[in-house]
N, C-alpha and C positions, 0 to 999 in steps of 0.2 A: 319276171313276165311283164311285159308292156301293157299298160292299163290306160284307157282313155276314157274319160267322164263325158258323156254327151247330155247336153240340157235341153230343155225344151219340153213342150207337152207331150205327155205319154199317150201315143196313139194306138197302142196295141189293143187288139179286139179279138174275139173269139165268138163264132156262132155255132150253136148246137141245138139239140132237141132234149126236151125232158122225156122222161118216160111215156107221157101222155102224148107225146108227139108235139107238144107246144114248142114253138120256135122261140128260142131266146138268144139275148146278145150280152155277152160279158166284157166288160172294160174297166180300166182303173177309175176309182172315185175321183172326182174333180170337184173344185170349189164351188162351182155352180149347181152342184147336186143337192145343196140344203134344202131346197123346196121339195124336191122329189122325196128325199129322205124323210122329210117332215111328214109327207103326205102318206107315205108309206107305213111309218110308225103308226099314225092315228088309224090305219085300216087294219092293223094288228088286233087279235082279240085282248081282251084284259089279261087273259091267263098267259098269252105269248108274251105280252109286254112285261107282265111281272117275272117270266122265267128269264127273259133277255136283260133287264135293266134291273131287275130285283126290287121292282117298283111298279106300281099299277098306273103311273102318269100316263095321261092322254096326249098332253102336249108337252113336247120335248123343249127344254129350255134351249136358248140360243147358244149358250156356252158349250152344251153338249153336243150340238150340231155342228160348231166350230171345230171341235175336236175331232169328230167323226170325218169332216172333210179335209182336214190338214194333213194329208198324206205328202209324202216327200218320195217315195219309191226306194228307201234305204232302210230308214229306221221305222216308218210308219207306212204299212202297204195296206191297201184298200181296194177292195173290188166289188162293184155292183152287177147285178143281173136284171135286165131290162126285158119286158115282155114284148115280143115284136108282133103279137096278135092284137095289140091295143095301139090306137092311133096315135096317144100320146106318149107312149114308149115309157109306162111307169116302172119304178124301181118294184121288183117283187121279191128281192132279196140281196143282202149285203154280207161281206166277211172282211175282217180286218186283222191286223197283226201289229202291235206295237212292241219294238225292241225295248228292253230294259236297258239302260246305259251303264248299269255297273254290272249285271249278271251276263248280259248279252242274249239272254232267252226272251222270247217273243210271247206276249199276251194275246191269246186267240179270242176272237168273239164273231158270232155267226148270228142272223136272223134271217127268217123267210115269210112272206105272207101265209096266213093259215090256209089259204086257198092252193098254195103250192107245197104244202106238206106231203110227203109219201109220193113225190113224183123224181126223186132222184137230185133236185136242186140243191140241197144242202151238200151232198157229196160231191157234187159237181164245182160249188164254190170252195169246198175244202181242198179240193185236188189244186184248184187254181192258186190259192193262197199258199199251199205247200209248195209247189213249182216256184212261185215267186220268191218265197222264203230261201229255198235252195239257191236261187239265182243270186241273193245278195248276202249268203253265207250265215244266215239263221238256222243253226243245227237243232235248236229245243225251244220248245213251246210249251205253253201251260194254259189252263182254261179252268174257271171257277163256275161251278154250276150249282143250283138247288138240289138238295138231297131228294127232295121231291119230283124232281123233273126227271121221270124214269126214260121217256124218249131221248133226250139229249145225252143222258148217262151210256145208254145203249149205244148211241152213235160214237160217242167218244171212246169207249171201249172197242168198238169195231173197227177203229182207225188208229189203233195201238195205244190208248190212254191208259196210263197207270194212276191209279186213285191212291192218294194220300190218306192215311187214317183219319177219319174225321167223326166227331160224336155230335157237330152241330148241324146246323140248318145247310151248310155249304159244303161241297166236296171239290177238291182241286185235283185236276189231271195233268199229268206232264206226258211228254211226247218227245221223241226223236223223229226229227223231219224225214230222215232217209227211210226209217222203219215206215213211217206214215204213207210216204211216196210209194213204196215196194207193195204194201198192203192195199193201196187205192188202185195201182196197176194191176194187181191181181183180181180185181172185182170184174165179175161179168156185168154188172148193172151198178149204175146207170151207163148206158153205152155213151152217154156226153163225155165221161173222164178220159176216153180215148181223144176224142177231139181236143179237150184240154191239153193234154200231153203233145198231141201233134202241133198245137199252136205254138208251145212254148219251144218245142224244137225249131219252129221257123224263126221265132223271136231271136233263139241264140245264134242261128246261123246268119241273120240279118244283122245283128250287133257284130259279130266277127267280122263281117264285110265292112260295117262302117268304122269299127276300131282299126281296121288294116289300113283302109283309105285315109282316116283323119290323123292317126298317130304314126304312121309310117315315116322313116326319117327322110328328109329331103334329099333328093338325088345329088351326088358329087358333082360338082362343078369342075369341069375340065378347063384349065387356063392355058392359053397360048403364050408364047413369048411376047404376043403383042396385045395381049389383054390383062386387065387388073379384075381381079375378083371384086364383086360387089356385094 
């Protein structure tokens, strides 16, 4: 199968509504999102930061932020959700997957601001990253969470997570992205999941057109007896 790599800024975007009616904008993480992510993490409650980073740190080290924004669209995928109802478009949620170079499985991590819990945002972000994983051939994911984080564990089970036996403070869930995709498509809520899938259908169609145009073989040159090929 002919494959063509297209480089450049990833300008994919998705507009949808949360279950509250709030309008949000999803797009891939970009290098200049460091300050937005820093501000968003600072706005999380101590409990939410602890559940996400397994630490109560309020200020995120630069080294962590550099890793968060170092996406390449193939082995490190990341998306942010921006609040269209605020003038400065703050980050209200983020999701990322980092592919393990040995196993090929991707590590899943997600966080949303406390004010946007129970709005469907987490499932919308997960539907987005799962669709992106399937685009690049990541078929297995895993996620670590604290055993005491009951909401996260409930969400991970709902999207197909299988928990590994654990006697400690952490629980590891493993996923099949095809199963995750099927479960998310079968959910009636949040309705924004349907917008995500429709957007990825458009992305795939656009990519196919670009690939055909960019990677198509050059037309055969007809050479007359009086013309030399160039």
